[in-house]
Backbone bond lengths (Angstrom), bond angles and torsions (degrees), N, CA, C in turn:
res aa  C-N    CA-C-N  psi(-1)  N-CA   C-N-CA  omega(-1)  CA-C   N-CA-C  phi
1 X - - - 1.482 - - 1.527 112.14 -
2 X 1.312 114.75 -20.10 1.465 117.98 -177.00 1.557 112.90 -100.62
3 X 1.328 116.97 0.10 1.475 119.79 -173.07 1.426 113.37 -56.60
4 X 1.301 121.80 -35.48 1.461 122.13 -176.73 1.543 112.86 -111.65
5 X 1.344 114.15 19.75 1.481 114.87 -179.41 1.439 108.85 -69.14
6 X 1.347 115.07 151.23 1.429 124.70 177.85 1.562 109.34 -93.43
7 X 1.261 115.09 131.36 1.475 120.63 -175.33 1.514 105.51 -107.29
8 X 1.354 116.38 146.33 1.459 123.66 176.88 1.511 111.74 -128.93
9 X 1.251 118.37 138.90 1.487 119.52 167.96 1.528 111.22 -102.80
10 X 1.303 116.37 -174.05 1.457 119.87 -168.87 1.512 113.97 -60.70
11 X 1.326 118.63 -17.34 1.487 117.74 179.91 1.503 110.20 -101.16
12 X 1.335 117.25 14.51 1.492 122.29 172.26 1.491 112.44 69.21
13 X 1.370 118.59 15.24 1.452 119.81 175.48 1.512 110.98 -80.01
14 X 1.279 119.58 130.14 1.458 121.64 -178.68 1.471 111.98 -77.22
15 X 1.332 118.02 133.67 1.488 121.38 172.67 1.489 107.95 -132.32
16 X 1.304 115.11 154.54 1.477 121.97 -179.19 1.479 111.89 -140.79
17 X 1.337 115.64 127.04 1.467 121.55 172.17 1.508 107.67 -80.68
18 X 1.382 117.05 149.25 1.432 119.47 175.96 1.527 109.59 -64.23
19 X 1.336 117.35 160.14 1.441 123.78 -173.00 1.580 110.41 -57.70
20 X 1.317 115.23 -44.59 1.430 117.67 -175.92 1.546 112.62 -64.72
21 X 1.329 114.88 -40.39 1.443 118.64 -177.50 1.610 108.60 -74.30
22 X 1.285 118.01 -35.13 1.475 120.22 176.65 1.512 109.14 -63.93
23 X 1.300 116.96 -38.68 1.498 119.00 -179.08 1.575 106.97 -64.79
24 X 1.325 119.55 -40.81 1.407 122.59 178.98 1.511 113.80 -64.08
25 X 1.356 117.29 -35.87 1.444 122.07 174.12 1.532 110.80 -63.14
26 X 1.351 114.33 -47.83 1.457 119.37 -178.51 1.539 109.34 -61.06
27 X 1.344 116.08 -43.05 1.520 115.95 178.59 1.472 112.92 -64.54
28 X 1.361 118.14 -34.87 1.431 120.77 176.00 1.511 110.89 -64.00
29 X 1.284 118.54 -44.99 1.419 122.76 -177.07 1.545 111.45 -66.98
30 X 1.306 116.60 -36.53 1.477 119.87 176.58 1.553 110.35 -68.26
31 X 1.345 113.94 -41.00 1.468 117.92 178.21 1.491 113.19 -61.74
32 X 1.294 116.86 -41.01 1.494 123.45 -176.88 1.513 111.01 -82.25
33 X 1.367 118.82 -14.25 1.427 118.12 -175.04 1.490 115.19 76.53
34 X 1.330 115.22 21.20 1.517 120.85 178.62 1.498 110.06 -85.74
35 X 1.356 115.37 143.61 1.459 117.45 -175.02 1.501 112.85 -71.48
36 X 1.315 116.51 143.61 1.433 124.84 170.44 1.545 105.64 -118.43
37 X 1.334 117.72 99.64 1.401 123.25 -170.41 1.589 110.72 -62.17
38 X 1.344 114.20 146.58 1.451 118.94 -178.66 1.529 114.91 -68.30
39 X 1.364 112.58 -35.54 1.450 117.21 -175.40 1.590 111.39 -75.52
40 X 1.282 117.29 125.40 1.430 122.40 -179.31 1.488 112.23 -73.43
41 X 1.384 116.34 -12.93 1.448 121.38 -174.47 1.542 111.80 -96.68
42 X 1.363 118.31 3.00 1.462 119.84 -177.15 1.491 108.55 -80.52
43 X 1.317 115.50 82.19 1.513 121.19 -172.21 1.515 112.21 -63.79
44 X 1.408 116.94 -24.67 1.436 118.79 -178.52 1.509 112.15 -97.63
45 X 1.332 120.87 9.04 1.480 123.59 -178.10 1.494 106.35 -66.18
46 X 1.373 113.62 156.09 1.476 118.83 175.19 1.470 113.53 -54.83
47 X 1.313 117.20 -45.06 1.463 120.90 -177.59 1.491 111.20 -61.77
48 X 1.364 118.19 -48.44 1.460 119.74 177.98 1.535 112.98 -62.25
49 X 1.302 117.43 -42.28 1.473 119.50 -178.79 1.574 109.22 -67.07
50 X 1.282 118.15 -33.27 1.487 120.15 178.25 1.525 109.40 -66.45
51 X 1.335 114.69 -43.38 1.467 119.21 -176.69 1.566 110.83 -69.64
52 X 1.365 115.13 -38.83 1.464 115.77 -178.87 1.553 108.70 -71.50
53 X 1.318 118.47 -32.25 1.477 121.47 172.46 1.548 109.72 -55.67
54 X 1.321 116.19 -48.12 1.454 120.85 -180.00 1.523 112.10 -63.29
55 X 1.245 118.80 -33.32 1.470 123.77 -175.97 1.539 111.76 -57.40
56 X 1.380 113.72 -32.29 1.441 118.14 -178.36 1.522 115.62 -76.22
57 X 1.320 115.00 -4.61 1.492 121.71 -170.97 1.567 110.98 -108.16
58 X 1.319 116.55 159.32 1.465 122.63 172.37 1.536 107.79 -73.82
59 X 1.277 117.13 164.18 1.454 119.83 177.79 1.484 115.53 -56.06
60 X 1.364 114.68 -40.41 1.474 121.88 -179.84 1.542 108.79 -65.76
61 X 1.354 116.34 -38.95 1.483 118.73 178.85 1.536 111.12 -72.51
62 X 1.331 116.83 -35.14 1.425 120.20 174.41 1.529 113.91 -59.75
63 X 1.324 113.87 -41.46 1.481 120.45 179.11 1.541 110.17 -63.45
64 X 1.302 115.24 -40.90 1.509 119.71 179.43 1.512 108.83 -62.55
65 X 1.349 118.67 -48.52 1.485 121.41 -176.54 1.535 109.08 -60.37
66 X 1.330 114.73 -42.54 1.472 119.11 -177.23 1.520 111.24 -65.27
67 X 1.362 114.07 -39.62 1.500 119.15 177.18 1.422 110.80 -62.26
68 X 1.367 120.64 -46.59 1.431 123.43 -178.52 1.480 111.57 -67.81
69 X 1.333 117.51 -30.12 1.492 121.01 -175.30 1.549 110.51 -71.90
70 X 1.323 116.35 -17.60 1.485 119.06 172.38 1.525 112.41 -59.72
71 X 1.302 115.37 -27.95 1.506 118.69 179.28 1.508 113.40 -105.94
72 X 1.370 115.49 13.14 1.433 122.20 -177.96 1.567 109.33 -73.49
73 X 1.370 114.83 130.47 1.487 119.51 -179.23 1.522 109.35 -105.86
74 X 1.240 118.61 122.81 1.468 121.61 178.46 1.540 109.20 -120.72
75 X 1.296 114.46 121.75 1.493 117.84 177.14 1.588 107.38 -126.20
76 X 1.333 111.37 103.47 1.515 117.81 -178.03 1.538 108.24 -76.01
77 X 1.318 111.53 162.20 1.475 119.04 -177.27 1.513 113.50 -54.30
78 X 1.385 118.47 -41.79 1.453 115.38 -178.07 1.500 116.52 -63.59
79 X 1.360 114.56 -16.71 1.458 120.83 176.69 1.552 116.67 -78.19
80 X 1.337 113.29 -19.14 1.451 118.06 -172.95 1.523 115.07 -53.44
81 X 1.280 117.49 -45.49 1.498 118.55 -173.73 1.521 109.95 -61.36
82 X 1.302 119.57 -46.15 1.416 121.93 -179.51 1.577 112.23 -67.32
83 X 1.343 112.45 -38.75 1.486 114.57 179.43 1.598 111.12 -66.55
84 X 1.333 115.33 -36.32 1.456 119.31 179.22 1.545 109.36 -66.45
85 X 1.321 114.68 -44.41 1.490 117.82 -178.74 1.538 109.30 -60.28
86 X 1.375 114.84 -47.44 1.472 116.65 -177.18 1.562 111.47 -64.90
87 X 1.342 116.15 -33.95 1.451 118.45 177.87 1.543 110.75 -65.33
88 X 1.271 115.73 -43.58 1.489 121.03 -177.51 1.490 110.03 -65.18
89 X 1.285 118.16 -40.22 1.518 122.15 -177.84 1.531 105.04 -64.45
90 X 1.344 120.17 -42.99 1.434 123.59 -178.62 1.541 110.11 -65.68
91 X 1.338 116.51 -42.74 1.456 120.32 179.53 1.532 113.00 -58.83
92 X 1.294 114.21 -47.67 1.496 118.38 178.83 1.464 114.30 -68.48
93 X 1.350 118.48 -25.50 1.456 122.10 172.48 1.500 112.06 -71.53
94 X 1.301 117.31 -43.04 1.469 124.62 -171.27 1.533 109.24 -81.37
95 X 1.314 119.02 -31.89 1.458 121.51 -177.60 1.517 109.24 -125.50
96 X 1.314 116.07 82.21 1.434 123.47 -173.58 1.546 110.06 -67.03
97 X 1.300 119.14 -16.74 1.475 120.32 174.96 1.492 111.75 -63.98
98 X 1.328 118.35 -25.86 1.507 116.98 179.57 1.538 113.24 -70.97
99 X 1.341 115.15 -17.05 1.456 118.07 178.96 1.534 113.93 -62.35
100 X 1.358 116.75 -22.07 1.500 119.78 -177.52 1.507 111.13 -76.01
101 X 1.334 118.01 -12.88 1.459 118.69 -178.10 1.537 111.88 -92.15
102 X 1.308 114.87 118.71 1.490 119.20 -173.97 1.505 111.60 -97.75
103 X 1.335 116.59 -12.47 1.468 120.29 -179.28 1.558 107.32 -118.95
104 X 1.337 116.17 114.97 1.456 122.63 -172.70 1.528 108.31 -108.87
105 X 1.301 120.08 117.25 1.436 122.91 172.18 1.515 110.12 -99.38
106 X 1.355 113.03 116.67 1.512 117.81 -176.52 1.512 107.24 -100.13
107 X 1.351 115.62 124.88 1.456 121.60 179.88 1.497 110.13 -124.91
108 X 1.369 118.82 138.61 1.453 123.68 171.98 1.515 109.51 -65.35
109 X 1.306 117.68 139.87 1.425 123.94 173.40 1.516 111.04 -74.46
110 X 1.339 118.30 100.39 1.461 121.93 -175.62 1.532 110.07 -135.51
111 X 1.320 114.59 131.48 1.463 120.30 170.48 1.512 108.18 -68.19
112 X 1.301 122.07 151.97 1.442 124.07 -179.38 1.543 111.21 -50.97
113 X 1.353 119.64 -39.90 1.452 120.71 -177.94 1.508 113.53 -67.88
114 X 1.372 116.66 -14.82 1.436 120.78 -175.48 1.538 113.44 -101.19
115 X 1.341 116.71 -3.91 1.454 119.54 -173.87 1.572 107.00 -67.54
116 X 1.291 115.13 133.10 1.494 120.57 -173.44 1.484 115.81 93.94
117 X 1.308 117.14 -14.71 1.431 121.61 -179.80 1.490 112.07 -86.83
118 X 1.304 119.62 159.35 1.483 122.67 174.57 1.489 109.21 -83.14
119 X 1.358 115.10 108.32 1.440 121.29 -179.79 1.501 111.90 -128.67
120 X 1.336 117.66 157.73 1.425 122.74 -177.43 1.503 112.69 -60.70
121 X 1.321 117.64 -31.55 1.470 123.50 -178.68 1.559 108.40 -64.34
122 X 1.327 118.16 -31.37 1.464 119.20 176.90 1.507 110.95 -66.36
123 X 1.364 115.16 -44.04 1.511 119.00 174.66 1.531 110.25 -56.84
124 X 1.326 115.27 -42.55 1.449 118.52 -177.84 1.590 108.79 -62.93
125 X 1.283 117.43 -45.47 1.455 119.74 -178.13 1.563 112.30 -58.31
126 X 1.344 113.10 -41.52 1.466 116.48 177.67 1.510 114.24 -67.05
127 X 1.386 114.16 -26.98 1.460 120.44 -178.37 1.541 108.12 -70.53
128 X 1.341 115.37 -26.26 1.493 118.60 -176.15 1.499 112.49 -73.21
129 X 1.360 115.82 -18.19 1.487 118.04 178.80 1.542 113.87 -103.03
130 X 1.381 112.52 19.82 1.439 119.18 -179.94 1.573 109.43 -67.34
131 X 1.324 113.51 150.39 1.439 120.19 -175.81 1.505 115.26 -54.84
132 X 1.374 117.62 -40.68 1.443 120.78 -175.94 1.504 112.09 -64.13
133 X 1.349 117.29 -30.98 1.477 121.51 178.76 1.549 109.19 -75.49
134 X 1.340 116.27 -33.45 1.475 119.07 -179.25 1.509 109.17 -64.84
135 X 1.331 119.08 -26.50 1.465 120.43 -177.04 1.507 113.11 -103.06
136 X 1.364 116.67 4.74 1.472 118.40 178.87 1.507 109.53 -128.09
137 X 1.277 118.71 -88.01 1.441 121.48 -173.50 1.537 111.61 -65.53
138 X 1.348 117.67 -36.91 1.441 121.22 -177.07 1.506 112.99 -104.58
139 X 1.326 116.10 29.05 1.484 121.07 -170.99 1.525 112.65 -59.62
140 X 1.346 118.13 -37.64 1.493 119.23 -179.46 1.564 112.05 -105.23
141 X 1.265 116.89 17.40 1.427 122.82 -175.97 1.536 114.35 -119.67
142 X 1.350 116.84 154.76 1.464 120.31 176.51 1.540 105.75 -99.74
143 X 1.295 118.83 123.89 1.448 122.30 178.45 1.511 110.20 -110.38
144 X 1.345 115.39 128.45 1.470 121.11 -172.72 1.513 106.71 -127.59
145 X 1.365 115.50 126.30 1.456 118.57 176.11 1.548 109.11 -80.24
146 X 1.274 114.78 129.78 1.528 119.99 179.58 1.536 106.78 -126.53
147 X 1.282 119.68 99.84 1.417 122.12 -175.68 1.572 114.43 -73.99
148 X 1.348 113.54 -22.30 1.500 119.74 178.61 1.536 109.98 -137.09
149 X 1.265 115.17 170.13 1.424 119.37 178.43 1.534 112.35 -65.57
150 X 1.385 115.06 -32.41 1.424 121.22 178.75 1.508 112.44 -58.05
151 X 1.353 116.89 -24.65 1.482 120.48 -179.05 1.517 114.06 -80.74
152 X 1.354 114.86 -8.55 1.467 117.93 175.37 1.491 112.11 -79.93
153 X 1.364 119.20 151.21 1.433 121.28 176.02 1.508 110.32 -69.19
154 X 1.324 114.21 147.44 1.491 120.79 -178.57 1.555 110.16 -62.61
155 X 1.304 116.34 -29.02 1.446 117.71 -176.37 1.536 113.58 -97.37
156 X 1.354 118.71 23.05 1.461 123.04 -175.53 1.529 112.57 -56.08
157 X 1.355 118.86 -35.39 1.450 119.85 -179.17 1.505 113.81 -68.29
158 X 1.299 117.17 -32.95 1.412 120.33 -176.09 1.509 113.05 -93.90
159 X 1.356 116.50 -10.34 1.469 118.61 179.35 1.504 111.64 -70.93
160 X 1.323 117.29 128.42 1.447 122.97 178.01 1.520 111.98 -84.62
161 X 1.347 115.19 -6.14 1.466 115.75 -174.52 1.558 111.82 -113.00
162 X 1.334 114.15 -2.16 1.496 119.45 -173.38 1.567 113.74 -110.74
163 X 1.361 116.73 145.47 1.468 121.52 174.97 1.524 105.21 -146.24
164 X 1.323 116.38 157.29 1.458 124.17 -177.13 1.550 105.30 -112.61
165 X 1.280 118.00 126.20 1.464 123.23 174.37 1.586 103.35 -104.35
166 X 1.295 116.29 113.11 1.425 120.43 175.80 1.523 110.22 -97.49
167 X 1.315 118.72 118.70 1.511 119.01 -163.43 1.500 112.18 -125.07
168 X 1.365 113.74 151.45 1.470 121.50 172.47 1.491 106.93 -156.87
169 X 1.331 117.42 165.39 1.443 119.58 177.10 1.534 114.58 -90.54
170 X 1.369 114.87 -20.67 1.507 117.76 -178.70 1.517 107.94 -151.36
171 X 1.349 114.93 135.98 1.449 121.23 172.80 1.555 107.90 -121.47
172 X 1.310 116.20 125.11 1.469 120.21 -175.98 1.538 108.47 -99.66
173 X 1.332 115.62 -101.91 1.453 120.83 -178.48 1.516 112.96 -71.72
174 X 1.297 118.42 -18.51 1.444 121.59 -174.50 1.485 116.43 90.77
175 X 1.344 114.91 -2.14 1.502 119.20 -178.24 1.472 113.32 -61.62
176 X 1.411 116.18 -46.61 1.401 117.11 179.62 1.486 112.86 -65.96
177 X 1.284 119.27 -39.14 1.453 124.50 176.42 1.550 110.89 -58.11
178 X 1.309 115.01 -46.46 1.488 121.47 -178.25 1.521 108.13 -63.34
179 X 1.310 118.26 -44.47 1.479 119.88 178.71 1.526 112.63 -62.89
180 X 1.371 114.01 -40.41 1.496 118.49 -179.19 1.567 108.98 -69.43
181 X 1.296 117.21 -39.92 1.452 118.14 -179.94 1.520 112.50 -68.36
182 X 1.348 116.28 -44.53 1.459 117.30 178.52 1.576 112.73 -61.79
183 X 1.336 114.06 -32.76 1.465 118.19 175.40 1.523 109.78 -62.15
184 X 1.324 115.47 -40.06 1.472 119.07 179.93 1.543 109.09 -68.48
185 X 1.322 115.30 -43.80 1.528 117.77 -179.35 1.545 109.08 -61.21
186 X 1.288 115.75 -38.90 1.526 120.27 -178.98 1.487 110.35 -67.53
187 X 1.349 119.32 -19.10 1.444 124.69 176.14 1.524 110.64 -100.12
188 X 1.297 115.78 18.73 1.474 123.68 172.28 1.549 113.57 66.89
189 X 1.335 116.74 30.71 1.474 119.28 173.30 1.573 106.72 -87.86
190 X 1.247 117.19 125.26 1.458 121.72 -179.67 1.528 111.81 -67.65
191 X 1.324 115.48 143.30 1.488 120.13 177.69 1.512 115.43 -58.76
192 X 1.339 113.62 -38.72 1.471 116.48 -177.38 1.513 113.47 -78.02
193 X 1.338 117.88 5.37 1.442 124.25 169.75 1.480 115.86 -96.99
194 X 1.312 115.30 -0.29 1.471 120.17 -173.94 1.550 108.91 -121.27
195 X 1.317 114.59 133.08 1.474 122.22 170.75 1.518 106.62 -127.36
196 X 1.319 117.04 129.05 1.463 121.59 -176.68 1.501 109.33 -102.80
197 X 1.334 115.80 131.14 1.475 120.46 -179.60 1.494 109.89 -127.53
198 X 1.311 115.36 141.21 1.485 123.75 177.76 1.488 112.99 -149.07
199 X 1.296 116.45 144.37 1.465 121.09 179.19 1.519 110.50 -66.51
200 X 1.384 114.67 -45.28 1.464 120.43 -178.35 1.500 107.27 -136.92
201 X 1.450 114.00 147.80 1.415 117.01 -179.17 1.517 106.45 -155.01
202 X 1.308 117.08 146.07 1.437 123.36 170.48 1.546 107.23 -77.90
203 X 1.256 118.03 145.46 1.436 125.69 -176.89 1.503 108.46 -56.01
204 X 1.371 117.29 -47.61 1.508 119.31 -178.22 1.568 111.86 -60.70
205 X 1.264 117.37 -32.31 1.460 121.19 178.87 1.520 112.99 -68.86
206 X 1.328 115.94 -40.09 1.438 121.95 179.46 1.529 109.46 -66.29
207 X 1.372 113.99 -46.29 1.492 118.32 177.78 1.562 111.80 -58.62
208 X 1.289 115.31 -36.91 1.512 118.05 178.39 1.497 113.41 -67.04
209 X 1.340 114.21 -35.12 1.505 117.62 179.63 1.522 109.52 -73.51
210 X 1.288 116.65 -43.98 1.514 121.87 -177.48 1.540 109.10 -64.81
211 X 1.316 117.63 -32.60 1.450 120.21 178.14 1.517 113.77 -63.01
212 X 1.391 114.43 -19.40 1.465 120.21 179.00 1.565 109.21 -88.66
213 X 1.304 118.26 -0.15 1.457 119.58 178.72 1.519 114.89 88.35
214 X 1.318 118.07 19.90 1.484 122.24 -177.15 1.481 111.57 -112.03
215 X 1.278 119.01 135.85 1.467 122.04 176.88 1.577 109.42 -68.92
216 X 1.327 114.50 140.59 1.466 118.19 -179.63 1.486 108.89 -140.08
217 X 1.346 113.58 127.76 1.528 119.88 -179.57 1.555 107.45 -121.69
218 X 1.315 119.05 130.16 1.459 121.71 175.24 1.556 110.67 -132.41
219 X 1.312 115.09 153.52 1.503 117.85 178.68 1.535 109.97 -79.51
220 X 1.375 118.38 -46.49 1.403 121.19 -178.15 1.558 109.82 -119.09
221 X 1.303 119.22 113.31 1.406 121.76 174.80 1.498 113.05 -98.91
222 X 1.374 115.73 119.22 1.465 121.96 -169.60 1.533 112.29 -106.24
223 X 1.356 116.66 136.07 1.397 121.19 168.04 1.573 109.40 -81.12
224 X 1.338 118.38 170.38 1.400 121.26 170.42 1.540 109.01 -65.60
225 X 1.354 116.34 135.52 1.498 120.59 -166.18 1.514 114.17 -65.83
226 X 1.319 116.47 -20.61 1.512 118.41 177.76 1.502 110.63 -117.43
227 X 1.359 116.26 -66.68 1.482 118.59 -173.92 1.529 113.13 -69.20
228 X 1.308 119.89 -16.14 1.454 121.53 173.45 1.489 115.72 -89.85
229 X 1.312 118.12 -2.89 1.455 121.71 -172.25 1.558 113.29 -120.08
230 X 1.361 114.97 -43.03 1.412 121.06 -174.78 1.497 112.33 -97.75
231 X 1.371 116.30 154.00 1.490 120.64 175.78 1.556 109.16 -55.26
232 X 1.342 116.43 151.43 1.455 120.60 -174.49 1.542 116.99 -51.40
233 X 1.289 120.31 -44.29 1.434 122.73 -179.44 1.535 110.55 -67.09
234 X 1.319 116.23 -45.77 1.424 119.22 179.42 1.535 110.99 -68.53
235 X 1.303 119.48 -35.93 1.471 122.87 176.48 1.506 111.87 -61.36
236 X 1.329 114.38 -40.84 1.449 120.31 -177.73 1.541 108.75 -61.48
237 X 1.313 119.25 -45.13 1.446 121.32 178.66 1.497 112.90 -64.96
238 X 1.347 116.84 -43.08 1.451 122.74 177.92 1.522 111.64 -59.46
239 X 1.286 115.64 -44.30 1.446 122.51 178.57 1.594 111.73 -58.61
240 X 1.325 114.09 -45.28 1.467 119.05 178.20 1.501 109.64 -61.20
241 X 1.345 116.83 -40.31 1.501 119.09 179.90 1.534 110.01 -66.12
242 X 1.302 118.20 -41.96 1.442 122.28 179.50 1.543 108.75 -62.82
243 X 1.278 117.86 -40.27 1.446 121.30 -179.34 1.523 111.49 -64.29
244 X 1.356 115.54 -34.60 1.470 119.72 175.31 1.507 108.94 -64.94
245 X 1.335 117.57 -43.05 1.431 121.68 176.06 1.553 111.74 -55.80
246 X 1.321 116.02 -46.13 1.476 121.67 -177.94 1.536 110.43 -66.54
247 X 1.367 117.35 -38.58 1.456 118.42 174.76 1.529 108.92 -59.62
248 X 1.296 116.79 -41.47 1.502 120.24 -174.49 1.516 110.18 -64.19
249 X 1.362 118.37 -37.62 1.464 121.84 -179.19 1.533 112.32 -92.92
250 X 1.361 115.25 2.09 1.485 120.31 174.91 1.552 114.56 62.46
251 X 1.284 113.29 48.87 1.497 118.55 177.05 1.566 109.95 -71.81
252 X 1.295 116.04 140.58 1.434 119.92 176.70 1.535 110.75 -70.19
253 X 1.394 113.35 146.62 1.439 119.54 -171.31 1.511 114.97 -53.71
254 X 1.311 116.95 -37.40 1.486 119.03 -178.23 1.474 114.86 -71.52
255 X 1.319 117.48 -6.29 1.488 124.15 178.56 1.533 113.53 -110.95
256 X 1.330 117.29 3.45 1.476 122.01 -179.53 1.583 108.63 -58.10
257 X 1.306 112.85 127.18 1.452 121.64 -177.89 1.539 111.98 59.85
258 X 1.326 116.65 24.01 1.453 122.53 -177.15 1.515 107.44 88.60
259 X 1.321 114.66 149.69 1.454 121.33 179.82 1.540 113.10 -47.67
260 X 1.373 117.10 128.33 1.457 118.05 -177.67 1.479 114.28 68.89
261 X 1.345 114.95 19.12 1.513 122.07 -176.42 1.510 109.39 50.83
262 X 1.372 117.45 45.21 1.432 122.97 -178.36 1.502 114.01 -70.36
263 X 1.383 114.55 -29.52 1.519 119.05 -177.03 1.525 111.44 56.65
264 X 1.323 117.39 36.87 1.440 120.49 -179.32 1.507 113.12 -79.22
265 X 1.317 113.16 151.18 1.511 121.92 179.81 1.483 108.32 -127.37
266 X 1.363 113.95 67.83 1.449 120.43 -171.74 1.547 111.35 -139.48
267 X 1.308 116.51 140.08 1.448 120.02 169.47 1.535 107.98 -133.96
268 X 1.371 116.82 122.16 1.435 124.97 -177.24 1.499 107.91 -107.21
269 X 1.335 117.18 -156.13 1.435 120.73 175.92 1.568 108.24 -57.19
270 X 1.334 116.52 -32.50 1.393 124.29 167.82 1.464 108.42 -133.59
271 X 1.378 119.25 132.07 1.427 118.85 -176.58 1.496 112.04 -65.87
272 X 1.323 117.99 128.74 1.489 121.90 174.81 1.490 114.43 -63.21
273 X 1.309 122.45 138.84 1.508 122.57 177.74 1.461 109.49 -70.18
274 X 1.386 121.51 -2.54 1.416 123.97 173.80 1.587 109.99 -75.01
275 X 1.306 115.61 -15.96 1.458 120.18 179.54 1.535 107.05 -74.11
276 X 1.387 116.53 149.90 1.427 120.07 172.19 1.514 112.50 -49.46
277 X 1.374 119.02 126.14 1.447 120.56 -170.82 1.521 113.89 -59.65
278 X 1.348 120.56 -26.06 1.453 120.15 -178.31 1.568 110.93 -54.10
279 X 1.341 114.11 -25.14 1.472 116.29 -178.74 1.555 114.48 -84.90
280 X 1.377 116.63 -20.81 1.455 117.54 -174.83 1.537 115.54 -130.30
281 X 1.314 118.20 -18.66 1.450 120.61 -171.23 1.488 115.40 -76.73
282 X 1.341 117.38 122.96 1.467 120.94 -179.95 1.562 105.52 -131.10
283 X 1.344 116.07 136.33 1.464 119.04 178.04 1.567 111.48 -132.30
284 X 1.307 116.10 26.15 1.454 120.89 178.47 1.525 109.80 102.62
285 X 1.269 118.61 -27.65 1.462 121.10 179.38 1.515 110.32 -110.82
286 X 1.309 119.26 -36.99 1.467 124.76 -177.56 1.566 109.89 -79.83
287 X 1.312 115.21 136.14 1.472 121.19 176.65 1.516 105.15 -108.17
288 X 1.329 116.76 127.78 1.520 120.96 -176.10 1.527 106.85 -119.06
289 X 1.376 114.06 142.17 1.503 115.35 177.56 1.533 115.70 -71.38
290 X 1.359 115.98 -29.12 1.470 119.19 -179.15 1.520 111.40 -124.18
291 X 1.337 119.39 60.36 1.489 120.89 -174.82 1.510 112.84 -61.61
292 X 1.371 115.15 153.68 1.452 122.99 -179.36 1.541 110.21 -86.52
293 X 1.324 119.89 -7.23 1.456 119.99 -174.49 1.543 110.58 -69.85
């Protein structure tokens, strides 16, 4: 029903995908459970923005984006509560040692330079003190929000009843996590008092955290979208093609293949810049399906 729909971007210029490509987009959306809005005039809908993004690409580039999109993970804000609950249930099942701690200090994962800024980890931390968790996973425990190290008790290391949950919704390269953890170590917080939790994480980020001697639990562990999935020769060609796409949309060098060359395929409450820029980068001309604005 959408094959011949007319698409519009913000300047009201009509664009049209060919029938074959439009069918592939529809199949992708149905497979992923992404909404295809009924109104053909919703120019800013996810479906329209995805199609307009493809319009700027060659057929070969379109095919690559569609192929990668099959592994794209999207966790919208309304899903966070359930995802956090499921993560906590799994954590307590896998690490029964955590059950002995009755006082839980929840801290947002923040590098020192980001303290005081509005970050998604702060939203995550507040989600951990939600009422439904108080009456389920944390039913017999005291949960305390600690936005900074100063909010932790001075005797946290010697307390046999206390643990710190350092939380975020996404971990990419692990740079932010490493900075945050080293800041805690510098303030004499013991490694065995910290457990790091994230809804989504790139494999390289988790490995970086675990190399510091800190436990890390995630719901969705992601490989690099191209080099971590395809055989080396095939990956090399696909990376070249993606770099041509990024040249076309004028992506800044520090975001090539996603920040830190993460090659992520993830959209959260806000799309991480670790994700391939074709999905989120807008500069006035480009239309992206999962913009960071």
